[in-house]
C-alpha positions in Angstrom: 31.4 -12.7 -29.5 27.7 -11.7 -28.5 26.7 -8.7 -30.0 24.3 -7.7 -27.0 24.6 -7.6 -23.3 21.3 -8.2 -21.8 20.8 -7.0 -18.5 17.5 -8.0 -17.2 16.3 -6.2 -13.6 13.2 -7.8 -12.3 11.5 -5.5 -9.5 10.0 -6.9 -6.4 8.0 -4.5 -4.1 4.9 -4.4 -2.2 4.1 -1.6 0.2 3.8 -1.6 4.3 0.3 -2.9 4.7 0.4 -3.1 8.9 -1.8 -0.7 10.1 0.1 1.3 12.4 -1.8 0.9 15.5 -2.6 -2.9 15.6 0.5 -4.4 13.5 -2.1 -6.5 11.7 -1.6 -6.6 7.7 -4.8 -4.9 5.9 -4.4 -6.6 2.6 -3.2 -10.0 1.5 -1.0 -8.6 -1.8 2.5 -9.6 0.2 1.7 -13.1 0.9 -0.2 -13.8 -2.3 2.5 -12.7 -4.7 4.9 -14.8 -2.9 3.1 -18.0 -3.7 2.9 -16.7 -7.5 6.0 -14.2 -8.7 8.3 -14.4 -6.0 8.4 -18.2 -6.3 8.0 -19.1 -9.8 10.6 -16.3 -11.1 13.3 -18.6 -8.8 11.5 -21.5 -10.0 12.3 -20.8 -13.3 15.7 -19.4 -13.1 17.0 -22.7 -11.1 15.7 -24.5 -14.6 17.5 -22.0 -16.9 21.3 -21.7 -15.1 22.7 -19.9 -18.2 20.3 -17.1 -17.5 21.7 -15.0 -15.2 20.1 -11.5 -14.4 19.5 -8.8 -11.3 16.4 -9.0 -8.9 15.6 -6.6 -6.7 13.7 -7.0 -3.6 12.6 -4.0 -1.3 13.1 -3.8 2.2 9.8 -3.3 2.9 8.4 -6.2 1.2 10.9 -8.1 2.6 10.3 -7.0 6.1 6.8 -8.2 5.6 7.8 -11.7 3.9 9.9 -12.8 7.3 6.6 -11.6 9.2 5.0 -14.3 7.5 7.6 -17.0 7.0 7.8 -16.4 11.2 3.9 -16.9 11.6 3.8 -13.5 13.1 1.9 -11.6 10.2 -1.6 -12.3 9.4 -4.3 -10.2 7.1 -7.9 -9.7 6.7 -8.5 -11.8 3.8 -6.5 -14.8 5.5 -8.4 -14.4 8.8 -11.7 -15.0 7.0 -10.1 -17.6 4.9 -9.6 -19.8 7.8 -13.3 -19.6 9.2 -15.8 -22.5 8.2 -18.5 -20.5 6.3 -20.6 -21.1 9.1 -18.7 -19.3 11.5 -18.2 -16.3 9.3 -20.1 -13.4 10.4 -22.5 -11.6 8.1 -20.1 -8.7 7.1 -17.7 -11.1 6.5 -19.5 -13.1 4.0 -20.4 -9.8 2.0 -16.3 -9.0 2.4 -15.8 -12.4 1.1 -18.2 -11.6 -2.2 -16.6 -8.3 -2.4 -13.1 -9.3 -2.3 -12.4 -13.0 -3.5 -12.7 -12.1 -7.1 -9.4 -10.0 -7.2 -7.9 -11.7 -9.9 -7.1 -11.7 -13.6 -10.7 -13.1 -14.4 -9.9 -14.2 -18.1 -6.7 -16.2 -16.8 -8.0 -17.3 -13.4 -11.5 -17.4 -13.2 -13.0 -18.0 -16.6 -10.9 -20.9 -17.1 -12.2 -23.0 -13.6 -16.5 -23.5 -14.4 -17.2 -23.3 -10.7 -15.0 -20.0 -10.1 -17.1 -18.4 -13.2 -19.9 -19.6 -12.0 -19.6 -17.7 -8.7 -18.5 -14.9 -10.2 -21.6 -14.7 -12.3 -24.0 -15.3 -9.4 -22.2 -12.8 -7.6 -22.4 -10.1 -10.1 -19.5 -8.8 -12.3 -19.5 -4.8 -11.3 -19.7 -5.0 -7.7 -20.4 -1.7 -7.2 -24.3 -2.5 -8.3 -25.1 -5.6 -6.6 -26.8 -5.8 -3.2 -24.2 -7.9 -0.8 -26.4 -8.0 2.0 -29.0 -10.0 0.0 -26.4 -12.1 -1.9 -24.0 -13.2 1.5 -27.7 -15.0 2.5 -28.2 -16.3 -1.2 -24.8 -17.8 -1.5 -24.8 -21.6 0.6 -21.9 -22.2 2.7 -20.7 -24.8 0.6 -20.4 -22.0 -2.1 -18.9 -19.7 0.2 -16.6 -22.5 1.1 -15.5 -23.0 -2.9 -14.7 -19.5 -2.9 -12.5 -19.7 0.2 -10.3 -22.2 -1.8 -10.8 -21.0 -5.4 -9.2 -17.4 -4.4 -6.5 -18.6 -2.6 -6.0 -21.5 -5.1 -6.1 -19.0 -8.0 -3.0 -17.1 -6.5 -0.4 -20.1 -6.9 1.8 -19.8 -9.9 3.4 -22.5 -12.0 6.1 -23.1 -9.5 4.7 -24.1 -6.4 1.6 -26.0 -8.5 4.1 -28.1 -10.2 6.4 -29.1 -6.8 3.0 -29.8 -5.1 0.7 -32.8 -5.8 -1.9 -31.8 -3.6 -2.1 -28.6 -5.0 -2.4 -30.1 -9.0 -5.0 -32.2 -7.2 -6.8 -29.6 -6.1 -6.7 -27.4 -9.1 -8.3 -30.7 -10.7 -11.1 -31.4 -8.5 -12.3 -27.9 -9.1 -15.2 -27.8 -6.6 -16.8 -29.2 -3.5 -13.8 -28.5 -1.5 -13.5 -29.6 2.2 -12.2 -27.8 5.0 -9.5 -30.0 5.0 -8.4 -28.7 1.4 -9.0 -25.5 2.5 -6.0 -26.7 5.1 -3.6 -27.9 2.5 -4.1 -24.6 0.9 -3.5 -22.6 3.4 -0.4 -24.7 4.6 0.9 -24.8 1.3 1.0 -21.0 1.7 3.2 -20.9 4.4 5.2 -23.7 3.1 6.1 -21.2 0.0 6.1 -17.9 1.6 8.9 -19.3 4.0 10.9 -20.7 1.0 10.7 -17.2 -1.2 14.1 -15.8 0.2 16.0 -19.0 0.7 15.6 -19.9 -3.0 16.8 -16.4 -4.2 19.8 -16.4 -1.9 20.9 -19.9 -3.1 20.4 -18.3 -6.8 22.9 -15.6 -5.6 25.4 -18.0 -3.9 25.9 -19.8 -6.9 26.5 -16.5 -8.8 23.7 -16.6 -11.3 21.5 -13.9 -10.2 22.7 -10.4 -9.1 20.3 -9.1 -5.7 19.7 -5.6 -5.3 17.6 -3.3 -3.1 15.6 0.0 -3.3 15.5 2.6 -0.3 13.7 1.4 2.5 10.3 2.1 2.0 10.2 2.8 -1.6 10.1 7.1 -1.4 10.5 9.0 -4.5 13.9 10.0 -2.9 14.3 13.0 -4.8 11.3 14.6 -3.3 12.0 13.4 0.4 15.3 15.2 -0.7 13.7 18.4 -1.5 9.9 18.6 -3.4 10.9 21.7 -5.0 12.9 19.6 -7.1 9.6 18.8 -8.7 9.7 21.9 -10.9 13.3 21.2 -12.4 11.1 19.3 -15.1 7.7 20.8 -14.8 8.3 24.2 -13.8 4.7 25.4 -13.5 3.5 22.4 -11.2 1.8 23.6 -8.2 3.8 22.4 -5.1 2.8 21.8 -1.5 4.9 23.6 1.3 8.2 22.7 0.9 9.0 19.4 2.3 12.8 19.2 2.3 14.3 16.1 4.5 17.6 15.2 3.0 18.5 13.2 6.2 15.6 10.9 5.7 16.3 9.9 2.2 20.1 9.1 3.6 18.1 6.7 5.9 16.1 5.1 3.6 19.3 4.4 1.7 21.4 3.2 4.8 18.7 1.1 6.2 18.2 -0.7 2.7 21.4 -1.9 2.6 21.7 -2.7 6.1 18.6 -4.8 6.0 19.6 -6.4 2.6 22.9 -8.1 4.2 20.3 -9.1 7.0 18.2 -11.0 4.8 20.7 -12.3 1.9 23.8 -12.3 3.8 25.9 -10.1 1.6 26.0 -6.1 1.0 23.9 -5.0 -2.0 26.1 -3.5 -4.8 23.6 -1.7 -6.4 20.1 0.1 -6.2 17.1 0.5 -8.5 15.9 3.9 -7.0 12.0 3.7 -6.4 10.5 4.4 -9.9 13.6 5.0 -10.9 13.2 8.6 -9.7 16.8 10.1 -9.7 18.2 13.8 -9.4 21.9 15.4 -8.1 20.6 15.2 -4.7 19.4 12.0 -4.6 22.7 10.1 -6.5 25.0 11.8 -3.8 23.3 10.1 -1.3 23.5 6.9 -2.6 27.3 7.2 -3.8 28.0 8.7 -0.2 26.4 5.3 1.4 28.8 2.9 -0.6 26.4 2.1 -3.4 28.4 1.7 -6.6 25.8 1.4 -9.3 22.1 2.4 -9.5 19.6 2.3 -12.9 16.9 4.9 -14.3 14.7 5.0 -17.6 15.8 6.3 -21.2 13.8 9.4 -20.7 16.1 10.9 -17.9 19.3 9.7 -19.7 18.1 11.3 -22.8 17.1 14.9 -20.5 20.7 14.4 -19.1 22.7 14.6 -22.5 22.7 17.7 -24.9 19.8 18.3 -27.1 19.9 15.7 -30.5 22.1 13.2 -28.6 21.7 9.8 -30.4 19.7 7.7 -28.4 21.3 4.9 -30.1 24.9 6.3 -28.9 23.4 6.9 -25.9 21.1 4.0 -24.7 23.2 0.7 -25.0 25.7 1.2 -22.6 27.1 2.3 -19.1 27.9 5.8 -18.1 29.6 7.1 -15.5 27.3 10.1 -13.7 28.1 12.8 -11.3 27.2 12.2 -7.8 28.3 15.0 -5.2 32.2 14.6 -5.4 32.1 11.5 -7.0 30.5 9.4 -9.5 27.9 6.5 -9.8 27.9 4.0 -12.5 24.6 3.9 -14.3 22.8 1.6 -16.8 19.3 3.2 -18.6 15.9 1.2 -19.6 15.2 0.5 -23.3 11.8 1.6 -22.4 10.0 0.2 -25.2 11.4 -3.3 -24.9 10.8 -3.2 -20.6 7.2 -2.3 -21.9 6.7 -4.9 -24.5 7.1 -7.7 -21.5 5.3 -5.7 -18.8 2.2 -4.4 -20.6 2.2 -6.3 -24.5 3.3 -9.9 -24.7 0.5 -11.4 -22.0 -2.1 -11.1 -25.3 0.5 -13.0 -27.8 1.5 -16.4 -28.0 4.6 -17.3 -26.0 6.7 -18.6 -28.8 5.7 -15.7 -31.0 6.4 -13.2 -28.0 9.6 -14.4 -27.3 10.5 -14.5 -31.0 10.3 -11.1 -31.4 12.0 -9.9 -28.1 15.0 -11.5 -29.5 14.5 -10.1 -32.8 14.7 -6.6 -31.2 17.9 -7.0 -29.5 19.2 -8.7 -32.6 18.4 -5.3 -34.5 20.4 -3.3 -31.8 23.0 -5.6 -31.9 23.3 -5.3 -35.9 23.0 -1.2 -35.7 25.4 -1.2 -32.9 27.8 -3.0 -34.9 27.2 -1.6 -38.2 28.3 2.1 -36.7 31.8 0.7 -35.5 31.2 1.1 -32.0 32.9 -0.8 -29.7 32.4 -3.7 -28.1 28.7 -5.1 -27.7 25.8 -3.0 -27.0 24.5 -3.3 -23.2 20.7 -3.5 -23.1 18.9 -2.7 -19.9 15.5 -4.2 -19.5 14.1 -3.3 -16.3 10.4 -4.0 -15.3 8.2 -4.8 -12.7 8.6 -8.6 -11.5 5.4 -9.5 -10.1 2.6 -7.9 -11.4 2.7 -8.5 -15.0 2.6 -12.7 -14.3 -1.0 -12.3 -13.5 -2.4 -11.2 -16.8 -0.3 -14.4 -18.7 -1.9 -17.2 -19.8 0.0 -19.7 -17.2 1.7 -17.2 -15.0 3.9 -16.8 -17.7 5.5 -19.8 -17.5 5.2 -20.9 -21.5 6.6 -17.5 -22.3 9.8 -17.5 -19.4 10.6 -20.9 -20.5 10.4 -19.8 -24.6 12.4 -16.6 -23.4 14.9 -17.9 -21.3 16.2 -21.0 -24.0 16.2 -19.0 -26.9 18.5 -16.6 -24.8 20.5 -19.0 -23.7 21.1 -20.9 -27.5 22.0 -17.8 -28.8 25.8 -16.9 -29.8 25.4 -13.4 -30.2 23.1 -12.5 -26.9 24.3 -12.8 -23.2 22.7 -12.2 -20.0 24.7 -10.3 -17.6 23.9 -8.7 -14.0 23.8 -5.1 -13.8 27.4 -5.2 -11.7 28.7 -7.2 -14.6 26.6 -4.6 -17.1 28.3 -1.5 -15.6 31.9 -3.1 -14.9 33.4 -1.2 -17.6 32.5 2.2 -18.0 34.2 4.6 -21.0 33.7 7.4 -22.5 32.9 11.1 -20.9 30.5 11.3 -18.0 27.1 12.5 -17.2 27.9 15.6 -15.0 24.2 16.8 -13.9 21.5 13.9 -13.8 18.3 14.9 -15.0 15.6 15.3 -12.1 13.1 12.7 -13.4 11.5 9.3 -13.1 10.8 6.2 -15.3 7.4 8.1 -16.2 7.4 11.1 -18.3 11.2 12.0 -16.9 9.2 14.0 -14.2 7.4 13.5 -10.8 3.8 14.2 -11.9 2.4 11.2 -11.0 3.9 11.3 -7.0 3.2 15.4 -6.8 0.9 16.6 -9.8 -2.5 16.2 -8.4 -4.3 18.2 -5.4 -4.8 15.1 -3.1 -1.0 14.3 -3.9 0.3 17.7 -2.4 -2.6 17.4 0.7 -0.9 14.3 1.5 2.5 16.0 1.6 1.0 18.6 3.5 -0.1 16.4 5.9 3.1 14.6 6.1 5.3 17.5 6.1 3.3 19.1 9.2 3.8 16.1 10.9 7.5 15.7 10.5 8.5 19.8 11.1 6.3 18.9 14.3 8.3 15.8 15.2 11.7 17.7 14.2 11.1 20.9 16.7 10.0 18.4 19.3 13.4 16.2 18.9 15.4 19.7 19.8 13.6 20.2 22.9 16.0 19.9 25.9 14.1 17.9 28.4 11.3 17.1 26.3 10.3 14.1 28.8 9.1 11.9 25.4 11.5 8.6 25.3 13.6 8.3 22.5 12.2 4.7 21.8 8.9 7.0 21.0 10.7 9.2 19.0 11.9 6.2 17.2 8.6 5.1 16.5 7.4 7.9 15.3 10.1 8.6 13.2 9.4 5.2 11.4 6.1 5.6 10.6 6.7 8.9 8.8 9.3 7.2 7.0 7.0 4.6 6.1 4.3 7.3 5.0 7.2 9.0 2.6 6.9 5.5 0.4 5.7 6.3 -3.1 2.7 4.1 -3.0 0.2 6.2 -1.3 1.0 9.2 -4.0 0.6 6.7 -6.6 -2.9 6.2 -5.7 -3.7 9.6 -5.1 -5.0 11.5 -8.4 -6.5 10.2 -11.2 -3.8 8.4 -13.1 -4.6 5.1 -12.2 -7.9 2.9 -10.3 -7.5 0.5 -7.5 -10.9 -1.0 -5.9 -9.0 -0.4 -2.7 -8.0 3.1 -2.8 -10.1 3.7 0.0 -7.5 1.7 2.2 -4.6 3.0 0.8 -5.7 6.3 1.6 -6.3 5.0 5.2 -3.4 3.4 5.4 -1.2 6.5 4.7 -3.1 9.0 7.2 -2.9 6.1 9.7 0.8 6.3 9.4 0.6 10.2 9.9 -1.8 10.3 12.8 -0.3 7.4 14.7 3.2 9.1 14.3 1.7 11.8 16.0 -0.3 10.5 18.7 2.7 8.3 19.8 5.1 11.4 20.7 1.8 13.8 21.4 1.8 15.9 18.8 -1.1 17.9 17.2 -2.8 16.2 14.1 -2.5 17.5 10.7 -6.1 18.4 9.7 -5.3 17.3 6.4 -4.7 13.6 8.0 -8.0 13.3 9.5 -10.2 13.3 6.7 -9.8 11.3 3.2 -7.7 12.7 1.1 -8.9 10.5 -2.1 -11.7 11.4 -3.4 -14.0 8.2 -4.9 -17.8 7.4 -5.4 -19.9 7.9 -2.1 -20.1 4.0 -1.9 -16.7 3.8 -1.1 -16.0 6.2 1.2 -15.2 5.2 4.9 -15.2 8.3 6.5 -17.8 10.4 5.3 -21.3 10.6 7.0 -24.5 9.5 5.5 -26.1 13.2 6.8 -24.4 16.3 8.3 -26.1 18.1 11.3 -28.2 20.6 10.0 -30.2 21.8 13.5 -28.7 22.4 16.9 -30.0 19.7 18.7 -30.2 19.3 22.9 -31.0 15.0 23.5 -31.8 13.9 27.1 -29.0 12.0 27.9 -30.9 9.2 29.0 -30.0 6.2 27.3 -33.5 6.0 25.5 -35.0 8.1 22.1 -37.1 10.2 24.9 -38.8 11.6 21.7 -38.3 10.6 18.1 -37.4 14.3 17.4 -34.4 14.7 19.8 -31.7 13.6 17.5 -33.3 14.8 14.3 -31.1 17.4 12.4 -28.3 16.1 13.6 -25.2 13.8 11.6 -25.7 10.1 10.8 -22.8 7.9 9.8 -23.8 4.0 9.4 -20.3 1.7 9.3 -21.8 -1.7 7.7 -22.9 0.9 4.3 -18.9 1.2 3.8 -17.4 -2.0 5.1 -16.1 -2.7 1.5 -13.1 -5.1 1.9 -12.1 -4.7 5.4 -12.7 -7.2 7.7 -13.7 -7.1 11.2 -15.3 -8.8 13.9 -18.8 -8.8 15.6 -20.0 -5.1 15.8 -20.9 -3.7 18.6 -23.0 -0.4 17.3 -24.4 0.4 14.0 -25.1 3.2 13.8 -23.3 6.6 15.2 -25.8 9.9 15.3 -24.0 13.3 16.5 -24.8 17.1 16.9 -24.3 19.8 19.3 -26.3 23.1 20.4 -23.9 26.2 21.6 -22.3 24.6 24.6 -21.9 21.0 23.9 -21.0 18.0 21.4 -23.7 15.2 21.8 -23.2 11.6 20.7 -25.5 8.5 20.5 -24.2 5.3 19.7 -27.4 2.4 18.2 -26.6 -1.2 19.0 -26.2 -3.5 16.2 -27.9 -6.4 18.0 -29.4 -6.1 21.8 -28.1 -3.4 24.4 -27.7 -6.6 26.4 -25.0 -8.1 23.4 -23.7 -4.7 23.0 -23.0 -4.7 26.9 -21.0 -7.7 26.5 -19.2 -7.0 24.3 -17.8 -3.5 25.3 -17.4 -2.2 28.7 -16.6 1.7 27.4 -16.8 4.1 24.9 -14.2 6.7 24.3 -14.6 10.3 22.8 -11.7 11.4 20.8 -11.2 14.9 19.5 -8.7 16.3 17.6 -8.2 20.4 17.8 -5.8 22.3 16.9 -4.2 22.2 20.2 -4.4 18.6 20.2 -6.3 15.7 21.5 -8.7 15.0 23.6 -10.2 11.9 25.0 -13.1 11.6 27.0 -13.8 7.8 28.5 -16.9 6.8 29.2 -18.2 3.6 31.0 -21.3 1.7 29.5 -23.4 -0.9 30.8 -26.7 -1.2 29.8 -28.5 -0.2 33.3 -29.9 3.3 32.3 -27.3 4.8 35.0 -26.0 8.3 34.3 -22.4 8.3 34.7 -19.6 10.9 34.0 -16.7 10.8 31.8 -13.0 10.6 32.5 -10.2 12.8 30.9 -6.8 14.0 31.7 -8.5 16.9 33.2 -10.8 14.8 35.7 -14.3 13.9 35.2 -16.2 15.8 32.4 -19.4 15.2 30.3 -22.3 12.5 31.3 -23.5 9.2 29.3 -26.0 6.7 30.2 -26.9 3.8 28.1 -30.5 1.9 28.3 -31.5 1.0 24.9 -29.1 3.2 23.1 -26.0 5.3 24.2 -26.0 8.8 24.6 -23.4 11.2 25.6 -22.7 14.9 26.2 -19.1 16.6 26.7 -18.8 20.5 26.8 -17.1 22.1 24.4 -15.0 24.1 26.8 -13.9 21.0 28.3 -12.2 20.2 24.5 -10.8 23.6 24.7 -13.3 24.6 21.7 -14.6 28.1 21.0 -17.7 28.7 18.6 -16.1 28.6 15.1 -13.4 26.2 15.3 -13.0 23.2 13.2 -12.2 19.8 14.7 -12.4 16.0 14.2 -14.4 13.4 16.1 -13.9 9.6 16.5 -15.7 7.1 18.9 -13.4 3.9 20.1 -15.2 0.8 21.1 -12.9 -0.5 24.0 -13.5 -3.4 26.1 -10.5 -3.2 28.8 -7.9 -1.7 26.9 -8.6 -3.2 23.8 -10.1 -1.6 21.0 -13.1 -3.6 19.6 -14.2 -1.2 17.0 -13.9 2.6 15.7 -16.5 4.6 14.4 -15.5 5.9 11.6 -13.5 2.8 10.7 -10.8 5.2 9.0 -10.1 8.8 9.8 -12.2 11.2 11.6 -15.8 13.1 10.6 -14.7 16.6 10.4 -17.3 19.6 12.5 -17.1 23.1 13.0 -18.6 24.2 16.5 -21.5 26.1 15.8 -22.4 30.2 16.3 -25.5 31.9 16.6 -25.7 32.0 12.9 -25.6 28.0 12.5 -29.6 27.1 12.2 -29.7 30.3 9.8 -26.7 28.9 7.3 -28.5 25.6 7.2 -31.9 26.4 6.5 -33.7 24.5 4.4 -37.5 24.1 3.3 
């Protein structure tokens, strides 16, 4: 009889990367992780049928995988991968040089001489290199190699083993052709399309249990009530209270429905996002029919009387109070889970697998020596995708050796979470501790000023939507209300708050911040609600070189330019603000630019905007037909559209209230909009963006992400801003 029952739970998740206003995917990680971990892990289990485990797929991940599989999704990285180098715009070449080294350098770049050579030419610290100059110095052949090598580097062992063409391309290593690139991208499409069906097959043969997570991966206890954060951290500063248990219930209910649609059978259990639980969250899960849940040992030990034995408590399933009912739970061994997640990548495969199984043997011996009934039940729950990027060979040798040892040992048995929690004896935990797998608290998602600003923005939007929903005959179609709710549900996801604060770092912090804020803003725009001021400017504090929305210069003097579409005098825009999008494109890819700079300023009566063409006035006139001044005030959003043609003719603008302002375009676009037409008076704060249109299609936005925030000047403006 086995001494230890080992319950693996591999968690697969990516947040929503679709921009809410366009549906385009901003980042490529769903597609790229599919070619490695999602495919590899199934491929490996198919070759080790004795290994049983639970694999947790989040609904938001499955939604995006399905979109890629149907050919409905693309992402900015994929768009520039598809282009021939000679067709790439300068900013697209720069974006490739910035972003196509985003893979583990030691495991995926250094072993490939050509890839390592290109990294040395680009420079190891992207913040200190001149991408504009480098984009001209890299030849088309080097860019072509980089397009192939980046996408090829993200394939794991399973796809490469199954595809002789990919193996040949790995051996080739350089001087890739357009046909080679087509083969790589076609292999990606094929692999992404096979992920769900392979996991479904493993579940149908009973080897793998598939579980789910609340839909958009929210910290469910905080969605129920942000005040719950003070149960573990009584002195933690909090935002205005956010308490939407009905949203939490939606995440659970829709997750279960989504899981059944994708995999053909209901999920019996649920891994709460980040292992975050509370009494309220468990009550909702149990009420929606979830049979088991899982969390971390820190949560378990804080749920038991002080001094409880870790060995007695951890290696067994528990019955846990969940409202008027109960839920079966198993808690993870943090040390064992972290060995795989963070340590074994630096060890040899055989040594790591032997170390892991020796820990299991020691647990079994300790359990048996104390005369406890039955085998010890050990939970090992961890990220099933990110660790393998850092293992040699994407973890192939380690998983092979680990699964071989587990299957060969008569004292070790692998089980699913349903099997691990099927027989729950002993006393129940009446009141679960409110915490997560990190520090048994919610600090990561609530502990920083940036977190609280984000929760405040979300809360303002959610409260406003709720007020609108109960207005009789509001005139807002139900489909628009449903769209707004969906955007806010997505904004409740944990990933946005993970990257706020200073605990974790990513080169894509600006993009994550922008995605969160765009969800909140779009939700409000869909149903014509006031936009939360916290969502209109960057929440994430990053180095100035990566801040998209922050201008190069703020207004310092009152200006009154002549609106004639020409630079009438050198000084007429001096003292105004300046924003240049090309300095901060980062990993954000786009098409041809209409404008290279936005200048803006004001006098006591008017807002002024000037747009400088990226190339010639004629070329800008070919690209766009109108510019839209987008002003967000405390009273709502005001849009003023100006037709533009490079003919120097003065034109009036159009808004809901009729004609307003004036605009001219000869060498530059200049526009004036009276503050009164925007509903603004002296001292009011407002947010400004410019949308560049061709017909009804938005081609460009300045700033690319968010807004520039301004205050209507009063008579003291120049005195306050005066300087020598």
